[in-house]
N, C-alpha and C positions, 0 to 999 in steps of 0.2 A: 504494500500500500504506500502511495506517495505521501511524503510528509507535507503538512500545510506550511507554505512559505509565507513569512511575514514580509510584506513589500512596502518600501518607502518610495514615493515618486517625487522627484525634484526637477522642476521646470518653471521658467518664468512666464510661460504662456498658458493661460487658463485652458485654451482649446487643446493644447498638447497634453496637459495633465488629464483632462477629461478623456481624451482618446486612449491614453495609457491605462486609465482606470477601467475603461470598458474592455480593453484587451485582457487585463488581469482577470476580470469577471468571467471571461470566456475560456479561461484556462485554469480551472480549479485543480487541486486545492491550493488557493492562494488568497491571502487576506491583505488588503491595503490598510496599513496601520497609520499612514499619515501622508500628507501632501505638503510640499514646500514651494514657495515662490522664488526663493533665492538661496545662495550659498550660506548666508548667515543663519537662516531658518533651518537649513539642512543640518548644520553642526549641532544645533540644539535638539532637533528631532532624532538624530542618530543616537544621542544619549537617552532621550526620553522613551523611545519606542523599541530600541534594540532589534532592528529588522534583520532578516536573513539575507535580503537582497535589496539593492537600491538602484532604481533607474535614474541615472544622473545626467542631466543636460550639460553638455560641454560648454556652451556659450551662454553665459548669464552676466548681467551687469554687476560690477563691483567685485564679487567673488565667484569665479567660474567653477566648473566641475573639477578641474585640476587643482584649483585653489582650495576647494573643500578637502580634497585628499591630502594635500600638503599640510593643511592646518590640523587635520585629525591624525594623520600618519597612516601610511598604507597598511601597517600591521594591525591597526584598530578598525579597519574598514570591513563591512560585510562584503558579500559578493557584489560586484559592480557590473552593471550593463550600461555603457555610455549611450547617450542619445544625442545625435548630431544632426544639424540641418545642412551640413556641408560634407560631401562625400569624396573628397580628394585627399588633401593632406591628412585629415583626421583618420580616415579609413585606412590609409597606408600605415599610419603609426599604430593603430589598434591591431591590425593584422600582423605587423612585425613583432608585436609582443603577445600575440595570441590572447588578446583581451576582447571580451564580447562587446558588441556595439549594435545600435539600430540607427538607420537613417530615416529621417522624417520625409514624407509621411510614412508611418510605420504600418506595414501590412500584417494581417493576422498570421500568415504563414511564416514570415520572418520572425515575428514575435514568438511564435510557438517554438521555432528552432532554437532561438536564443535561450528561452526558458528551459528547454530540454537539456541544453549544454550546461546551464547553471546547475541543474539537479545532478547531473553526472559529476560535476566538479565539487559539489558540496560534501566532501568527505575529508577526513584528516590527512590522507595521503597526498591530496592535491593542494591543501590550504597554503602550505609554505611556498610552493611553486607559484601560486597565483599572487601571493603577496610580493614575491620578487618581481614578477611581471609588471604588476601595478606600480611598484616603486621605480622601475626602470622607465616606464612610460611617462610617469609624472616628472621624473628628472629630465627626460628628453624634451618634454613640452616646455619646461622652464628654460632650458637652453635655447630652444627655438624662439621663445618670446624675447630673449635678450639679444640674440644675434640677427633677428629679422627673418629667419628661415620660414616662419609660419605665415608667409605672405598671403596664402589663399584666404586667411581670415581678414576681415576688414580691420585695418589698423588706424582708421581715422583719415587716411590719405589715399588708400587704394582699395579696390574691390576686385577680387578675382572671380570671374564668371565662367563656370564650366560650359564648354561648347562641344559640338560633335567632333571638331577638329583638334580640340585640346583645351586650353584655358586662355581667356581674354582678360587682360589686365586693364582696368579702368581707373583713371584718376578720379577721386571723389568729386573734384571740381567740374568734371564733365557731366555729372548727373544733374538733370533738370529737376526731377522729383521722383519719389518712390511710392508705390501703391502696395497695400497689403493684398495678398491673394491666398487666403487660407494659410497653409503652412509655408507658403512661398512669399517672397517680396519681388515685385516687378519694378525694375529700374528703367526709367525713361531717359534715354540719352540721344540727343540730336534727332529726334523723330523715330528712333528705334527702341524696342523693348527687349530687356534681358531679364530672365528669371533666375533667382538664386534660392537655394533651399535654406532660407533663414527667415525668422520671423521679423516683423517690422520693429517690434520692441527690442530685439537683440541688435538689429542694425542701428537703431536710434541711440543705443547705449554706447556704441563705438564710433559713431560719426562725430566729427569736430563740431561741437555745438555752436561755435561762433559763426558757422556758415550754413548749418542745417537746423530746421525747426520742425517739430512734429505739430502739424496744424489740425490734425484730426486723428481719431484712433486708427484710421486706415490710410493715412497719407503723411509723408515728410516732404518738405520742399527745400530746395537750395535757395537761400536768401538772395544770392547774386542773380537769380533768374526772375525774381519777383518784380513785376512792373507796377502792380497796383493791388491794394487791398480795398475791396468794395463791399459796402453793406448790401445784403440781399434779403430783405424782410427781417425776420428775427435773427438771421444768421449773417455770415459774411463769406466772401470768396476771395481767394488769391488768384490774380491773373498773372500768368507767367509771360516772359518775353515772346514766346512763340504763340501766345493766345490761349494756351491751355488754362482752363478754369478748374481750380481745386477748392473744395469746400473747407471752411474753417469752422470748427466747433465753437460754441459760445464761450466755453471756458478757456479756449486757447486764443481768443481774439486779442487779448492784451499781451499775451506771450509773444506773438509774432510782431505786434506793433512795437513792443519794447526792443525786440531783436533788430528790427529795421532801423529804429532810432539810433541804436548803438553803432550801426554801420553807416549812419548818416544818410539813410535812404528816405527818411520821412515815413509816413504810414497812415 
């Protein structure tokens, strides 16, 4: 009989957390003992709930998935399945260290396969080996962050977009605006659209805030492309240099006005 796994879900996107919870429910015996919105909450919940398994988002603002493991220590972590919205650098690193991972959007089949591997590995004979793999992966991620080798992740200045031919490197300044599209973000660049497997919230956390502002839960704009902020009934819209109209939520109207004033653009 399979043991009941105590599962902790850590992801900064509510939609992603809900999706993982639904997947857990379809693969008993598993019990979700907690959900966390960020790395700080995760550190507290790891102590409070003592899970057997944590689904850990790699890219979160302030303290990311690797930061959680560094702060707690690999030897004190339960089994970890990383969840990533980007499937190039991250996936290569995970595979090199034989660490389990899921790429958003997560399919039921892929989730089931990862869960089966976790069950196989949750015994004393493999615990030490898994700790060593986790320690090596986290150490490598730290080095990558210091020397710039982790370029596929947004670093405030560049975005690497996977394409059929390889990878397209975009300077952040080239982006006109970004729209949310479920688990994806859609980058609008000079009339072209590029999709990346990353949430809008995750992108917003890493973009240089002096040039980009989130004007709506589903949109970020490059302030350098803003031509006008116009009232539209109870709400407002941003009009970009190419004529694109992007809605502004009521609570973010003053945010973008202040940002434009700082740039000397009026508002």
